[in-house]
Biopython code that builds the backbone (N, CA, C, O; Angstrom):
import numpy as np
from Bio.PDB.StructureBuilder import StructureBuilder

atoms = [
    (1, "MET", "N", (117.994, 251.265, 108.803)),
    (1, "MET", "CA", (117.572, 250.279, 107.829)),
    (1, "MET", "C", (115.796, 250.594, 108.097)),
    (1, "MET", "O", (115.261, 250.592, 109.206)),
    (2, "PRO", "N", (115.233, 250.801, 107.030)),
    (2, "PRO", "CA", (113.854, 250.482, 106.741)),
    (2, "PRO", "C", (113.293, 249.112, 107.938)),
    (2, "PRO", "O", (113.858, 248.019, 107.991)),
    (3, "LYS", "N", (112.396, 249.406, 108.588)),
    (3, "LYS", "CA", (111.896, 248.036, 109.322)),
    (3, "LYS", "C", (110.384, 247.800, 108.658)),
    (3, "LYS", "O", (109.249, 248.149, 108.982)),
    (4, "THR", "N", (110.965, 247.012, 107.539)),
    (4, "THR", "CA", (110.165, 246.060, 106.909)),
    (4, "THR", "C", (109.980, 244.540, 107.367)),
    (4, "THR", "O", (110.835, 244.030, 108.092)),
    (5, "ILE", "N", (108.979, 243.894, 106.987)),
    (5, "ILE", "CA", (109.104, 242.414, 107.524)),
    (5, "ILE", "C", (110.410, 241.739, 106.550)),
    (5, "ILE", "O", (111.293, 241.029, 107.029)),
    (6, "ALA", "N", (110.365, 241.922, 105.865)),
    (6, "ALA", "CA", (111.489, 241.508, 104.937)),
    (6, "ALA", "C", (112.657, 241.774, 105.559)),
    (6, "ALA", "O", (113.358, 240.831, 105.925)),
    (7, "ASN", "N", (113.069, 243.145, 105.786)),
    (7, "ASN", "CA", (114.272, 243.355, 106.071)),
    (7, "ASN", "C", (114.407, 242.847, 107.802)),
    (7, "ASN", "O", (115.577, 242.745, 108.171)),
    (8, "ILE", "N", (113.633, 242.615, 108.576)),
    (8, "ILE", "CA", (113.776, 242.349, 109.824)),
    (8, "ILE", "C", (114.086, 240.955, 109.645)),
    (8, "ILE", "O", (114.925, 240.471, 110.405)),
    (9, "GLU", "N", (113.446, 240.086, 108.597)),
    (9, "GLU", "CA", (113.696, 238.403, 108.876)),
    (9, "GLU", "C", (115.531, 238.582, 108.034)),
    (9, "GLU", "O", (116.579, 238.137, 108.503)),
    (10, "ASP", "N", (115.400, 239.164, 107.063)),
    (10, "ASP", "CA", (116.850, 239.249, 106.257)),
    (10, "ASP", "C", (117.874, 239.530, 107.363)),
    (10, "ASP", "O", (118.817, 238.754, 107.516)),
    (11, "SER", "N", (117.713, 240.678, 108.187)),
    (11, "SER", "CA", (118.615, 240.780, 109.221)),
    (11, "SER", "C", (119.055, 239.947, 110.069)),
    (11, "SER", "O", (120.248, 239.996, 110.371)),
    (12, "LYS", "N", (118.322, 239.123, 110.570)),
    (12, "LYS", "CA", (118.018, 238.077, 111.749)),
    (12, "LYS", "C", (118.991, 236.782, 111.116)),
    (12, "LYS", "O", (119.728, 236.070, 111.798)),
    (13, "GLN", "N", (118.798, 236.692, 109.742)),
    (13, "GLN", "CA", (119.690, 235.657, 109.123)),
    (13, "GLN", "C", (121.162, 236.504, 108.845)),
    (13, "GLN", "O", (122.129, 235.764, 109.026)),
    (14, "LEU", "N", (121.420, 237.493, 108.560)),
    (14, "LEU", "CA", (122.520, 238.455, 108.187)),
    (14, "LEU", "C", (123.529, 238.140, 109.735)),
    (14, "LEU", "O", (124.747, 237.964, 109.688)),
    (15, "ILE", "N", (122.902, 238.127, 110.728)),
    (15, "ILE", "CA", (123.394, 238.460, 111.973)),
    (15, "ILE", "C", (123.640, 237.018, 112.361)),
    (15, "ILE", "O", (124.661, 236.899, 113.039)),
    (16, "LYS", "N", (123.040, 235.971, 112.140)),
    (16, "LYS", "CA", (123.342, 234.724, 112.113)),
    (16, "LYS", "C", (124.408, 234.281, 111.666)),
    (16, "LYS", "O", (125.080, 233.532, 112.375)),
    (17, "ALA", "N", (124.824, 234.625, 110.398)),
    (17, "ALA", "CA", (125.759, 234.096, 109.238)),
    (17, "ALA", "C", (127.090, 234.709, 109.676)),
    (17, "ALA", "O", (128.107, 234.016, 109.704)),
    (18, "SER", "N", (127.095, 236.232, 110.080)),
    (18, "SER", "CA", (128.076, 236.884, 110.148)),
    (18, "SER", "C", (128.614, 236.384, 111.412)),
    (18, "SER", "O", (129.787, 236.038, 111.551)),
    (19, "GLY", "N", (127.584, 236.350, 112.475)),
    (19, "GLY", "CA", (128.392, 235.826, 113.584)),
    (19, "GLY", "C", (128.970, 234.585, 113.745)),
    (19, "GLY", "O", (129.900, 234.402, 114.531)),
    (20, "SER", "N", (128.466, 233.678, 113.025)),
    (20, "SER", "CA", (128.779, 232.578, 112.440)),
    (20, "SER", "C", (130.392, 232.413, 111.913)),
    (20, "SER", "O", (130.985, 231.367, 112.173)),
    (21, "ILE", "N", (131.034, 233.451, 111.195)),
    (21, "ILE", "CA", (132.034, 233.632, 110.759)),
    (21, "ILE", "C", (133.228, 233.869, 111.999)),
    (21, "ILE", "O", (134.303, 233.270, 112.017)),
    (22, "GLY", "N", (132.906, 234.603, 112.742)),
    (22, "GLY", "CA", (133.828, 234.623, 114.114)),
    (22, "GLY", "C", (133.978, 233.375, 114.812)),
    (22, "GLY", "O", (135.040, 232.776, 114.978)),
    (23, "ALA", "N", (132.625, 232.963, 115.285)),
    (23, "ALA", "CA", (132.724, 231.890, 116.245)),
    (23, "ALA", "C", (133.407, 230.582, 115.609)),
    (23, "ALA", "O", (133.973, 229.784, 116.357)),
    (24, "ASN", "N", (133.340, 230.330, 113.956)),
    (24, "ASN", "CA", (134.419, 229.320, 113.461)),
    (24, "ASN", "C", (135.662, 229.455, 113.210)),
    (24, "ASN", "O", (136.494, 228.550, 113.138)),
    (25, "TYR", "N", (135.860, 230.829, 113.041)),
    (25, "TYR", "CA", (137.187, 230.712, 113.075)),
    (25, "TYR", "C", (137.989, 230.870, 114.354)),
    (25, "TYR", "O", (139.209, 230.714, 114.301)),
    (26, "ILE", "N", (137.252, 231.239, 115.765)),
    (26, "ILE", "CA", (137.818, 230.936, 116.835)),
    (26, "ILE", "C", (137.788, 229.303, 116.887)),
    (26, "ILE", "O", (138.754, 228.695, 117.350)),
    (27, "GLU", "N", (136.885, 228.768, 116.499)),
    (27, "GLU", "CA", (137.054, 227.254, 116.562)),
    (27, "GLU", "C", (138.287, 226.671, 115.855)),
    (27, "GLU", "O", (139.058, 225.795, 116.247)),
    (28, "ALA", "N", (138.276, 227.454, 114.586)),
    (28, "ALA", "CA", (139.500, 226.712, 113.761)),
    (28, "ALA", "C", (140.764, 226.733, 114.372)),
    (28, "ALA", "O", (141.466, 225.722, 114.320)),
    (29, "ASN", "N", (141.314, 228.187, 115.193)),
    (29, "ASN", "CA", (142.360, 228.076, 115.650)),
    (29, "ASN", "C", (142.329, 227.379, 116.730)),
    (29, "ASN", "O", (143.474, 227.259, 117.164)),
    (30, "GLU", "N", (141.453, 226.787, 117.464)),
    (30, "GLU", "CA", (141.669, 225.881, 118.319)),
    (30, "GLU", "C", (141.277, 224.547, 118.107)),
    (30, "GLU", "O", (141.037, 223.753, 119.017)),
    (31, "SER", "N", (141.205, 224.270, 116.747)),
    (31, "SER", "CA", (141.141, 222.945, 116.413)),
    (31, "SER", "C", (142.398, 221.626, 116.834)),
    (31, "SER", "O", (143.603, 221.810, 117.002)),
    (32, "LEU", "N", (141.692, 220.402, 116.916)),
    (32, "LEU", "CA", (142.325, 219.540, 117.273)),
    (32, "LEU", "C", (143.159, 218.747, 116.259)),
    (32, "LEU", "O", (143.999, 217.920, 116.616)),
    (33, "SER", "N", (142.877, 219.051, 114.918)),
    (33, "SER", "CA", (143.305, 218.460, 113.911)),
    (33, "SER", "C", (143.377, 219.391, 112.605)),
    (33, "SER", "O", (142.694, 220.398, 112.417)),
    (34, "LYS", "N", (144.387, 218.827, 111.701)),
    (34, "LYS", "CA", (144.138, 219.754, 110.517)),
    (34, "LYS", "C", (142.832, 219.650, 109.895)),
    (34, "LYS", "O", (142.220, 220.616, 109.440)),
    (35, "LYS", "N", (142.328, 218.180, 109.887)),
    (35, "LYS", "CA", (140.859, 218.214, 109.153)),
    (35, "LYS", "C", (140.108, 218.984, 109.884)),
    (35, "LYS", "O", (139.874, 220.012, 109.249)),
    (36, "ASP", "N", (139.558, 218.990, 111.033)),
    (36, "ASP", "CA", (138.989, 219.970, 111.719)),
    (36, "ASP", "C", (139.093, 221.393, 111.566)),
    (36, "ASP", "O", (138.121, 222.111, 111.800)),
    (37, "PHE", "N", (140.342, 221.920, 111.141)),
    (37, "PHE", "CA", (140.768, 223.393, 111.031)),
    (37, "PHE", "C", (140.213, 223.393, 109.500)),
    (37, "PHE", "O", (139.347, 224.254, 109.346)),
    (38, "VAL", "N", (140.338, 223.065, 108.996)),
    (38, "VAL", "CA", (140.261, 222.875, 107.093)),
    (38, "VAL", "C", (138.368, 223.094, 107.182)),
    (38, "VAL", "O", (137.787, 224.052, 106.673)),
    (39, "MET", "N", (137.799, 222.158, 107.811)),
    (39, "MET", "CA", (136.741, 222.058, 107.910)),
    (39, "MET", "C", (135.816, 223.408, 108.413)),
    (39, "MET", "O", (134.756, 223.804, 107.930)),
    (40, "ARG", "N", (136.485, 223.892, 109.394)),
    (40, "ARG", "CA", (135.975, 225.057, 110.108)),
    (40, "ARG", "C", (136.304, 226.333, 109.119)),
    (40, "ARG", "O", (135.434, 227.189, 108.956)),
    (41, "ILE", "N", (137.363, 226.421, 108.574)),
    (41, "ILE", "CA", (137.645, 227.743, 107.611)),
    (41, "ILE", "C", (136.944, 227.604, 106.507)),
    (41, "ILE", "O", (136.579, 228.659, 105.988)),
    (42, "LYS", "N", (136.507, 226.161, 105.749)),
    (42, "LYS", "CA", (135.195, 226.067, 104.946)),
    (42, "LYS", "C", (133.858, 226.338, 105.324)),
    (42, "LYS", "O", (133.025, 226.787, 104.537)),
    (43, "ILE", "N", (133.560, 225.982, 106.925)),
    (43, "ILE", "CA", (132.591, 226.698, 107.052)),
    (43, "ILE", "C", (132.544, 228.512, 107.246)),
    (43, "ILE", "O", (131.502, 229.161, 107.158)),
    (44, "CYS", "N", (133.503, 228.929, 107.440)),
    (44, "CYS", "CA", (133.643, 230.393, 107.942)),
    (44, "CYS", "C", (133.677, 231.029, 106.209)),
    (44, "CYS", "O", (133.190, 232.117, 105.899)),
    (45, "ARG", "N", (134.348, 230.096, 105.246)),
    (45, "ARG", "CA", (134.073, 230.826, 103.842)),
    (45, "ARG", "C", (132.464, 230.671, 103.266)),
    (45, "ARG", "O", (132.074, 231.475, 102.419)),
    (46, "LYS", "N", (131.786, 229.871, 103.641)),
    (46, "LYS", "CA", (130.623, 229.708, 103.288)),
    (46, "LYS", "C", (129.738, 230.904, 104.130)),
    (46, "LYS", "O", (128.753, 231.454, 103.638)),
    (47, "GLU", "N", (130.216, 231.168, 105.342)),
    (47, "GLU", "CA", (129.076, 231.750, 106.138)),
    (47, "GLU", "C", (129.564, 233.151, 105.762)),
    (47, "GLU", "O", (128.943, 234.112, 106.216)),
    (48, "ALA", "N", (130.575, 233.340, 105.008)),
    (48, "ALA", "CA", (130.899, 234.855, 104.423)),
    (48, "ALA", "C", (130.155, 234.994, 103.356)),
    (48, "ALA", "O", (129.518, 236.028, 103.155)),
    (49, "LYS", "N", (130.142, 233.903, 102.486)),
    (49, "LYS", "CA", (129.460, 234.037, 101.195)),
    (49, "LYS", "C", (127.895, 234.119, 101.379)),
    (49, "LYS", "O", (127.206, 234.714, 100.550)),
    (50, "GLU", "N", (127.387, 233.543, 102.419)),
    (50, "GLU", "CA", (125.958, 233.599, 102.991)),
    (50, "GLU", "C", (125.604, 234.777, 103.541)),
    (50, "GLU", "O", (124.428, 235.134, 103.466)),
    (51, "SER", "N", (126.620, 235.616, 104.220)),
    (51, "SER", "CA", (126.490, 236.939, 104.888)),
    (51, "SER", "C", (126.343, 237.939, 103.795)),
    (51, "SER", "O", (125.564, 238.881, 103.943)),
    (52, "ARG", "N", (127.171, 237.768, 102.507)),
    (52, "ARG", "CA", (127.055, 238.881, 101.499)),
    (52, "ARG", "C", (125.719, 238.650, 100.838)),
    (52, "ARG", "O", (125.111, 239.590, 100.326)),
    (53, "TYR", "N", (125.246, 237.408, 100.838)),
    (53, "TYR", "CA", (123.802, 237.074, 100.005)),
    (53, "TYR", "C", (122.766, 237.956, 100.733)),
    (53, "TYR", "O", (122.002, 238.716, 100.139)),
    (54, "TRP", "N", (122.804, 237.792, 102.064)),
    (54, "TRP", "CA", (121.697, 238.472, 102.850)),
    (54, "TRP", "C", (121.969, 239.909, 102.943)),
    (54, "TRP", "O", (121.006, 240.656, 103.120)),
    (55, "LEU", "N", (122.978, 240.328, 102.860)),
    (55, "LEU", "CA", (123.466, 241.922, 102.634)),
    (55, "LEU", "C", (122.694, 242.413, 101.313)),
    (55, "LEU", "O", (121.944, 243.386, 101.379)),
    (56, "ARG", "N", (122.895, 241.726, 100.131)),
    (56, "ARG", "CA", (122.479, 241.834, 99.191)),
    (56, "ARG", "C", (120.744, 241.907, 99.103)),
    (56, "ARG", "O", (120.203, 242.823, 98.484)),
    (57, "LEU", "N", (120.111, 241.049, 99.656)),
    (57, "LEU", "CA", (118.560, 241.519, 100.179)),
    (57, "LEU", "C", (118.201, 242.559, 100.538)),
    (57, "LEU", "O", (117.363, 243.270, 99.984)),
    (58, "VAL", "N", (118.922, 242.825, 101.727)),
    (58, "VAL", "CA", (118.491, 244.226, 102.795)),
    (58, "VAL", "C", (117.554, 245.133, 101.726)),
    (58, "VAL", "O", (118.101, 245.432, 100.665)),
    (59, "ASP", "N", (116.746, 245.397, 101.858)),
    (59, "ASP", "CA", (116.175, 246.972, 101.176)),
    (59, "ASP", "C", (116.293, 248.076, 101.492)),
    (59, "ASP", "O", (115.286, 248.399, 102.122)),
    (60, "VAL", "N", (117.100, 249.014, 101.396)),
    (60, "VAL", "CA", (117.429, 250.566, 101.758)),
    (60, "VAL", "C", (116.451, 251.451, 101.215)),
    (60, "VAL", "O", (116.416, 252.610, 101.629)),
    (61, "GLN", "N", (115.888, 251.174, 100.602)),
    (61, "GLN", "CA", (114.855, 252.117, 99.924)),
    (61, "GLN", "C", (115.510, 253.284, 99.316)),
    (61, "GLN", "O", (115.334, 254.354, 99.900)),
    (62, "ASP", "N", (116.111, 253.282, 98.429)),
    (62, "ASP", "CA", (116.542, 254.509, 98.034)),
    (62, "ASP", "C", (117.603, 255.482, 98.833)),
    (62, "ASP", "O", (118.057, 256.575, 98.492)),
    (63, "ASP", "N", (117.820, 254.760, 99.926)),
    (63, "ASP", "CA", (118.698, 255.794, 100.912)),
    (63, "ASP", "C", (120.269, 255.475, 100.592)),
    (63, "ASP", "O", (120.820, 254.421, 100.910)),
    (64, "ALA", "N", (120.853, 256.484, 99.956)),
    (64, "ALA", "CA", (122.102, 256.658, 99.304)),
    (64, "ALA", "C", (123.002, 256.170, 100.578)),
    (64, "ALA", "O", (123.626, 255.134, 100.347)),
    (65, "GLN", "N", (123.165, 256.675, 101.762)),
    (65, "GLN", "CA", (124.209, 256.418, 102.532)),
    (65, "GLN", "C", (124.019, 254.758, 102.885)),
    (65, "GLN", "O", (124.921, 253.943, 102.694)),
    (66, "LEU", "N", (122.879, 254.464, 103.351)),
    (66, "LEU", "CA", (122.737, 252.927, 103.620)),
    (66, "LEU", "C", (122.851, 251.962, 102.528)),
    (66, "LEU", "O", (122.954, 250.763, 102.786)),
    (67, "GLU", "N", (122.837, 252.516, 100.995)),
    (67, "GLU", "CA", (123.249, 251.757, 100.106)),
    (67, "GLU", "C", (125.088, 251.786, 100.014)),
    (67, "GLU", "O", (125.726, 250.827, 99.580)),
    (68, "ASN", "N", (125.571, 252.756, 100.389)),
    (68, "ASN", "CA", (127.076, 252.647, 100.311)),
    (68, "ASN", "C", (127.558, 251.948, 101.357)),
    (68, "ASN", "O", (128.682, 251.470, 101.203)),
    (69, "GLU", "N", (126.840, 251.707, 102.688)),
    (69, "GLU", "CA", (127.640, 251.080, 103.668)),
    (69, "GLU", "C", (127.203, 249.493, 103.482)),
    (69, "GLU", "O", (127.615, 248.537, 104.139)),
    (70, "GLY", "N", (126.110, 249.496, 102.235)),
    (70, "GLY", "CA", (125.732, 248.333, 102.198)),
    (70, "GLY", "C", (126.949, 247.712, 101.421)),
    (70, "GLY", "O", (127.673, 246.796, 101.811)),
    (71, "LYS", "N", (127.015, 248.353, 100.328)),
    (71, "LYS", "CA", (128.096, 247.745, 99.207)),
    (71, "LYS", "C", (129.562, 247.929, 99.965)),
    (71, "LYS", "O", (130.438, 247.385, 99.293)),
    (72, "GLU", "N", (129.941, 248.382, 100.862)),
    (72, "GLU", "CA", (130.952, 248.431, 101.765)),
    (72, "GLU", "C", (131.333, 247.155, 102.603)),
    (72, "GLU", "O", (132.434, 246.669, 102.858)),
    (73, "LEU", "N", (129.848, 246.712, 103.003)),
    (73, "LEU", "CA", (129.992, 245.404, 103.974)),
    (73, "LEU", "C", (129.791, 244.490, 102.935)),
    (73, "LEU", "O", (130.138, 243.397, 103.383)),
    (74, "GLU", "N", (129.371, 244.357, 101.656)),
    (74, "GLU", "CA", (129.434, 243.155, 100.595)),
    (74, "GLU", "C", (130.887, 243.078, 100.676)),
    (74, "GLU", "O", (131.556, 242.188, 101.201)),
    (75, "LYS", "N", (131.338, 244.287, 99.998)),
    (75, "LYS", "CA", (133.104, 244.084, 99.980)),
    (75, "LYS", "C", (133.878, 243.424, 100.888)),
    (75, "LYS", "O", (134.843, 242.718, 100.597)),
    (76, "GLU", "N", (133.332, 243.719, 102.344)),
    (76, "GLU", "CA", (134.160, 242.940, 103.353)),
    (76, "GLU", "C", (133.897, 241.626, 103.394)),
    (76, "GLU", "O", (134.790, 240.898, 103.827)),
    (77, "ALA", "N", (133.003, 241.205, 103.087)),
    (77, "ALA", "CA", (132.453, 239.923, 102.918)),
    (77, "ALA", "C", (133.042, 239.212, 101.793)),
    (77, "ALA", "O", (133.336, 238.020, 101.879)),
    (78, "THR", "N", (133.244, 239.982, 100.621)),
    (78, "THR", "CA", (133.949, 239.004, 99.894)),
    (78, "THR", "C", (135.365, 239.030, 99.803)),
    (78, "THR", "O", (135.872, 238.140, 99.120)),
    (79, "GLU", "N", (136.357, 240.133, 100.524)),
    (79, "GLU", "CA", (137.518, 239.832, 100.938)),
    (79, "GLU", "C", (137.553, 239.018, 102.227)),
    (79, "GLU", "O", (138.690, 238.652, 102.527)),
    (80, "LEU", "N", (136.807, 238.734, 102.869)),
    (80, "LEU", "CA", (136.806, 237.371, 103.921)),
    (80, "LEU", "C", (136.692, 236.088, 102.990)),
    (80, "LEU", "O", (137.507, 235.172, 103.098)),
    (81, "MET", "N", (135.717, 236.058, 102.130)),
    (81, "MET", "CA", (135.773, 234.973, 101.433)),
    (81, "MET", "C", (137.216, 234.573, 100.700)),
    (81, "MET", "O", (137.748, 233.463, 100.665)),
    (82, "ASN", "N", (137.645, 235.733, 100.171)),
    (82, "ASN", "CA", (139.222, 235.478, 99.577)),
    (82, "ASN", "C", (140.113, 234.961, 100.247)),
    (82, "ASN", "O", (140.771, 234.026, 99.791)),
    (83, "ILE", "N", (140.365, 235.572, 101.739)),
    (83, "ILE", "CA", (140.677, 235.090, 102.961)),
    (83, "ILE", "C", (140.802, 233.981, 103.318)),
    (83, "ILE", "O", (141.872, 233.381, 103.413)),
    (84, "PHE", "N", (139.598, 233.516, 103.592)),
    (84, "PHE", "CA", (139.573, 232.207, 103.864)),
    (84, "PHE", "C", (139.815, 231.174, 102.570)),
    (84, "PHE", "O", (140.219, 230.034, 102.797)),
    (85, "GLY", "N", (139.582, 231.568, 101.374)),
    (85, "GLY", "CA", (139.865, 230.722, 100.355)),
    (85, "GLY", "C", (141.485, 230.633, 100.538)),
    (85, "GLY", "O", (142.046, 229.537, 100.556)),
    (86, "ALA", "N", (142.056, 231.621, 100.647)),
    (86, "ALA", "CA", (143.965, 231.418, 100.205)),
    (86, "ALA", "C", (144.045, 230.367, 101.626)),
    (86, "ALA", "O", (144.677, 229.312, 101.564)),
    (87, "ILE", "N", (143.386, 230.761, 102.783)),
    (87, "ILE", "CA", (143.867, 229.915, 103.774)),
    (87, "ILE", "C", (143.753, 227.974, 103.719)),
    (87, "ILE", "O", (144.348, 227.041, 104.259)),
    (88, "LEU", "N", (142.812, 228.115, 102.897)),
    (88, "LEU", "CA", (142.215, 226.749, 102.240)),
    (88, "LEU", "C", (143.182, 226.098, 101.466)),
    (88, "LEU", "O", (143.537, 224.930, 101.623)),
    (89, "ARG", "N", (143.659, 226.994, 100.506)),
    (89, "ARG", "CA", (144.518, 226.684, 99.703)),
    (89, "ARG", "C", (145.834, 226.232, 100.142)),
    (89, "ARG", "O", (146.357, 225.232, 99.649)),
    (90, "LYS", "N", (146.360, 226.901, 101.008)),
    (90, "LYS", "CA", (147.641, 226.699, 101.824)),
    (90, "LYS", "C", (147.540, 225.516, 102.514)),
    (90, "LYS", "O", (148.455, 224.692, 102.524)),
    (91, "SER", "N", (146.443, 225.361, 103.123)),
    (91, "SER", "CA", (146.226, 224.242, 104.295)),
    (91, "SER", "C", (146.084, 222.857, 103.830)),
    (91, "SER", "O", (146.559, 221.866, 104.383)),
    (92, "GLU", "N", (145.155, 222.901, 102.407)),
    (92, "GLU", "CA", (144.993, 221.210, 102.027)),
    (92, "GLU", "C", (146.269, 220.724, 100.921)),
    (92, "GLU", "O", (146.334, 219.560, 100.527)),
]
sb = StructureBuilder()
sb.init_structure("model")
sb.init_model(0)
sb.init_chain("A")
sb.init_seg("    ")
for serial, (resi, resn, name, xyz) in enumerate(atoms, 1):
    if name == "N":
        sb.init_residue(resn, " ", resi, " ")
    sb.init_atom(name, np.array(xyz, "f"), 0.0, 1.0, " ", f" {name:<3s}", serial, name[0])
structure = sb.get_structure()
């Protein structure tokens, strides 16, 4: 990824959001109540959506390989959003 000021800042945010997905999922599975579980899963879905946003902002400067990798990661973030959405529908 090109090391521009924007990409550096966007990638920091991406790392925080994507790391939060896993951390909150672990917390959800260790929750003490259904309400806590639902809240953690909502946070997971929100962080997946935010990760997708930051992936869209990264500037790959017309590098086809990086662009394809970014699209694949966006697709995975969308799939995670859908998974967490399904978990929420079944939990509420």
